[in-house]
C-alpha positions, 0 to 999 in steps of 0.5 A: 291462279285460284279464283274464289266465288262468294256469290252463290247465284254465280256458283250455281250458274257455273255448275249449271254450265258444267252440266249443260256442256258436259265439262269435266271441271270448272276450268274446262267450263271456263275455257269453253265460255271464253272460247265462245265469247272470243268467237262472238267478239271476233264475229262482231268485229269482222261484221261491224261495218255490215251491222252498222250499215244495216242499222243506218239503213233501218234508221233512214227507213224509219225517218222516211216513215217506212216503219211498221206500225206497232199494232201490225208488228206481231203479224208482220214478224209471224209472216216473216217467220212462216216465209223462212220455214 
C-alpha cells in the first residue's frame, strides 16, 4: 500500500512524530500511533461503565445544587492539586 500525503501540515505533524518518538520511518511512526490509539480505545471500552457512572453521579450532584460555583472553581482545582502532590 502506498499512501500519498498532500497536506503539508499533516506531513509536518508526521515528521514531528517521527522525531519525537525516535521512529526510524513513517511506517514505524504509524505503527506506534495505531498501537497507542488501539490501547486508548480498549481502555475506554473496558472502562465505559465506570466512566458513565461517574458522569451520571456528577450530573445528579449538579441537579441537587452541589456543584462548585464558577468563581470558586480555579481555587478548588488548585486545592485538589496540592492535596494530590
